[in-house]
N, C-alpha and C positions, 0 to 999 in steps of 0.2 A: 702851294704847301697845304696839304690837308692835316689838320691839327692832330687827327687821331693818328697819323701815319708819320708825324715828325719823330725823328729820333733824338734831336737836340733843337733847341730854340735859335733861330737864326740871330745873328748880331743887330738887325734892324728892330727885332722884338724888344730890346732893352732900351730903345728910344722910345718917346711918346707916340702912342698908336691910336688909330681911329677904329671904329668897328660898326657895322650895319647889321640890323636884324630885322628878318622878315619871315612871314609864313607863305606856305601853299597848301591848299586842300581844308580850309576852315569849313566850306559850305557843303561839299559833297556828302553824299550818304554812304558812299564807298571808300574804301581804301583809308590808309593813314592820313594824318595831319602832319606836315613836316615844317619843323623851324630851322631856318638856315642862318649863319652869319659869315659875314667876310670881314677881315681885318688886315690892316697895313700901317706902315709907318705914317705919321702926319705928313711927312716929307714927300710922301708918294702919291698925294692926293691929285697932283696936276698930272701926273701920268695916268693915274687912275681914270681920271676924266676923259681921257683919250682913247679909252678901250671900247667905247661904244656899248658900254652897259646901259640897258634902260628896264623899266618896269617889264617884268616877265611876261605879264599879260598883253604887252602890245608887240611881242616877238613871236614869230613863228617858230615852231618846235625846232626845225633844223637850226636856225640862227641861235636859239637858247642852248643847244647841244654844243655848237660851235664855241660859243663864249664860254661855257662852262669848262669845256677842255682846254681853252686857252688860259684861263685863271687858275686851273689846276696846274699848269705847267709853269706858272710864274712864280718865281721863287721869292717875289718880293710881296706875295699875297699869302694869307692864311685863311682858311675856312673851316666849317665844322656844321654838323647836322644833328637833330634831334627829331628821330622818326618815332611818332605817337601811334601806336597800333590801333586799329578801329575797336577792338576788343577791349583795351585799356580805357579808350575814350568813353565807350558805353559803360563800362562798369564803374567809373568815377561819377558819371552823371547820374547813374540809377542807384549807387549805393545809399545806406540809410542817411549819412551825412553828405549829403551831394556836393560835388564839386563842379561848378559850371564850367562852360567852355572858356570864358574869359580867365577864369583862374588857372586852368591847364595851361592857357596860352602863356599868361604871365610866369608861371613857374617854368615853362619851357625855356623861356627868354632869360629868366635868371639863371638857369642851369647853364646855359650857353656861355654867360658872362663869366660865371664861376670856372667852368672849363677851361677858358682862355686864360683867365687869370692864373689859373693852377699851371699852366705850362710855362708861366714866367713871363707871359706879355705885359708890357706896361701899358695898359689901357688908360687914356686920359679923357676920350670923347667916344660915346656911344649913341648912335642915331637908330631910333626904333620907330617902325610903322605901329601907329596905336591900336589898341585893342581897348574898347571903352572909353572913358573920359581921358583925353591926352594929360591933361595936368594932373589927374589923381594917379595916373600911371606913372608919370615922371617922378612924382613925390614919393611913390612907392619905391622906385628904382634908387632914387637918391638918398633915400633913408637906408637902403640895403648896401649901397655903395657910394658912400660919402665923397671918396676921393675922384670919383668920375664924374664928368659933366654929361648929363643926359639931355637929348633932344627927342621929345615924342611927339610925332605928328601924323595927321591924316595924309594919306596918300605919300608918305615918305619914300617909297619905292620910286616915285617919279620926281622927288625933289633933291633927293642926296644920291649921288652915285654909288656911294658905299652901301647904301640900302638896296639900290637897283642890283649891285652885285649878289646881295645875300638873296633878293628876291630870285635872281637865276638859280642860285644853289639850291634854294628851297624847292623850286618849281621843278627843275629837271631830276632832283632826287625822287621827288613824288611820283613824277611821270614815269620813271624807271621801276618805281617799287610796285605801281598798279600794274604796269606792263609785264613785269617779270613776277607778279605775285603767284606765290605757290599756295593753291588752295588746301587747307586741312582735309576739305571733303573730297574724297577720290571716287565718288560715285560716277557711274558712266555718263548720267544725265547732266553734270555740272559742266556748264557752258563758259565761255569767256568773253562772248560778245555783250559786254555789260556797258558799253558806251562811254560817256565820260564820267560817270558816276556822279554828275549833278542831278538834284531831284527833278528838275524839269525837262531833262533829256528823255524822249520818248524810248530810246533804246534801254536806257537804265531803268525806266519804269516797267518796261516788259520783262527786263531780266529778272527783277525784284518779284513780279507776278508769277514768274516761271520757276523760281527758285526758293518759294516759300515752302515750309514744312508745317502740317498742322500740329506737331508736338515740338519739334526742335527748332522751329523759327527758320533764320536765315543762315546761310553760310558765314563763317567767321570775317570775310571781307567787309560785311554790311555792318554799319554803325545803327545797331538796333535800337538806341535810344532816341535817335532822330525821329521828330514828327512824321517825317515823310513816311515812316514805316507803320504807323499807327493803323492807316485803312486797311493794311493787309492782315492786321491782326484779328479782324472782326471774326472771321470763321476759324480761327485756331482753337486747339483744344485748351481748356484751361487746366493748368497742371499745377498742383498744390504739394509741397512737400511737408515733411514732419517740421515743426516748429519748436525751436529751443526757447522761445519767448514764453513768459507767464501769461496766463490769462489776464484780463484787467483786474479781476478781484484778487489778484495774487494766487490763484490756485493753478494747478496744472494737471494735464491728462495723465495717463499711465506711464510710469518711468519718467516723470518729469517733462513729458511731450505732449502735444496735441497732435493726434494722428489726422491729418487732412486727406480729403478723397481726391482722387485723380478721375477725371470724368471720362465716361465710356467713350470709345471710339473704335470703329471697325470690329467690333464683336461678331463673330460668326455664331449662327444658331446651335451648330454642332460642335461639342467640345471635342471629339475624336477627330473631326476633319481639321479643327483648328491645329490640334496636336501634331497629326500627320503634316500638315503644311510647314510648321515650324521645324520639325525634326528633319525635313527634307532640306531646309533652308530655303524654300522657295516662299514668296511672299514676305519675307522677313523686311523689316524696314531698311531702306538703303543706307540709313545712318549706321546701323550694325552691320550691314554687308561690308560697307566701304572700310569699316575699321577690323573687319574679320572677327567679330564678336560672336560666340555661340552661348546657346542657352545653357544655363548651369542647372542642373536637375538634382546632384548629390553635393553635399558640403564635407 
């Protein structure tokens, strides 16, 4: 029973229930991070242990897919996922008041607990694969949900069957999301052979090298806040926009803003030649070509 798909809460959900939470895709530089949960009645634990769930990292893709389809068809099991877009991850990690990856992970797990509780499921025990210090994380969760017993542990996905099931939910969902990813960028030179998405994968590193842009950076599939991306930025053009922030002395530029410069790049020596190329549509940046954007000459 996928929780988002459930039209009504099953009878077993009104009895004490157990839930496991795990993530997939914390480390990759490409694609989303996915948090998954699996829950069932406490009385179903023995049966759950017989379903051959295991830490998803120890299973082949075909086996994970098979187990995921089995648990989806099992009416005594509920599940849910939170898919966190790479753009959201980078935006939170780079904003003025930064939100680190641990906080993002905690918020996602808390959101899954809230979602399942709001369905009317009587959660009494929740097992979580830790992010950061296990005891501090357990205390944080217990303060937020005092009526639930939390067990937070390292490698919980290999210790508790219910977390192993959540691991499969998260991993299969992420694998499918990456495999079926619809690139926002539609330029002809965008390729899909990006490998596993992990920083150490030679295929992923080659893809990053071949898909960086001197002004617009990387395609939206990339978590551009990752340190992995830093070496690729050394040859990028520095782009500075108008700033709404006041100068340190309290003054501001014209119209209350400071006009910052855009570094020169690709400037031709002939203005006429440049205008001819632009008006013909040739030589325009693929970013604009892909979005069918035209130069505006009259307001």
